[in-house]
N, C-alpha and C positions, 0 to 999 in steps of 0.2 A: 504495499499499500504506500502510494506516494503521498509525503507531506506537502501542504499546502503553505503558502506564507514566503517567508524569505529564502531564497535559495542559498545553499552553503557554499562558500567560496573555496576555490582550490589554490588559492593565493596564499603566499605566505605574507607574515607580517611585514616584511622587507620589501616583498612586491608590491604590495597594497600601497604602502609608503611613497614609494618611486611612482606608480600608477597615478597617485592623489597629486603628488608634485607635478607631473605632466599634465594633469587636466587643469590644475590651477594656473601653470604657466600658458596653456592655450586659452583660456578664459581671458587673461590679461591681455595676451595678443589681441585677441577679438576686439577688446574693449578699445584699445589704442586705434585699430583700424576702422572702427566705425561700428562695433557690436555684431558683426558676422553678416550672414544673408539676411536680405531684407524679404518682406512677403511681397508675394507675386502681386498682390492687389495694389499695394503703395506704388510697385515698378511701374505697373499699367497706367496708373493714374497719371504718374509723372510724365511717361511717354505721350499719353493722350493731350496732356496740357502743353508739353513743350512743340508737339506737331501740330496742334490746334486741331485735332480730328473733332473735339468735342463741339467746337463751333459748327461745322459742315453737319455735324448731325442735329444739333440744335436747330440749324437752319431748315434742314430737311423736314424734321418734327413741325416746325412752325407753318411752312406751307403747307404740309398735310393736315394741321389743324384749321387755318385759313381755307382751305378748299372745302373742308368738311363744315364748316360754319356760313360760308356764303354760296348763293345761287351760281349755277356754272356758268351763266352768261356773264356775270361778274369776275368769277374766279379766272376765267380765260383771258381777261384783260388787265389782270393785277398780278403783282408778284411780290411776296414779303421779303423784304430786305434785311430786317433786323430787329431785335428787341432789347433796347437799352434804357434804364430807369423806368420801366414799367410802362414804355411808351412803345408800341408796334409802329415801324415804319413801312409802308405798303406803297409800292410802284404802282401808278395808275395809267393806262396807255392814251388816255385824252381828257381834255379839259372838261367837256360835258359830263363824262363819267366821274371824273374826281368832285366836281361840284355836285353831282346827284348823291354820292357817296357822303361827303363832308355834310351835306345839309339834310339829306333824308334819312340815310341808312347807318349811318354811324353808331349812334346809340344801340339799335338793335343788332348790329353787328357785334359790338363791344360787349352786350350783354350774352350774346351766345358764347362768343370766347371766353369771357370769365367764368360762365357756367360749365364750359366744356374743361376749363383747366384752370381751376380756382388757386392752383399754388403759383402761377404765374403772376397774379396779382396786378393783371393790366389795370391802367388808370386812364389811358387814351390811345387814340389811332392817330398817326400822322400820315398825310399823303404827299407824295412827291410825283411828279408829272415825268414819265419816259415815253414819248411818241414811240420809240424802238420796239416797243411791246407789241404793237399793231403788226409789226413784221415777224415776228417770232412765231405767229399762230395761223 
């Protein structure tokens, strides 16, 4: 019958002492060099931040959110540029649509966006004219 609990060591007292000394020295070396290996999640976060990958993912996500909250006839003539300081910046293909959005649809769209993503804490939408959007569709 096997005993449960601590294993019995086959090392002599001298060997244990040498092993403990080696392990202590190794721990000190790791502390000097920065504490040893870092977790993969932390390293990935750092790579994503340095290469600005998160920004493109955020942009794609914002575009999908925008397209889900506005009618298709509006979404094909607009494009989300950025989200800064809780303000969504959206490009618009022509002045007529920009005026219509600013004067008649802005509150409703903002409300839909806030309901879909309350974590973004949106407070406003700004419009920017970009006639070249007509050419892309």
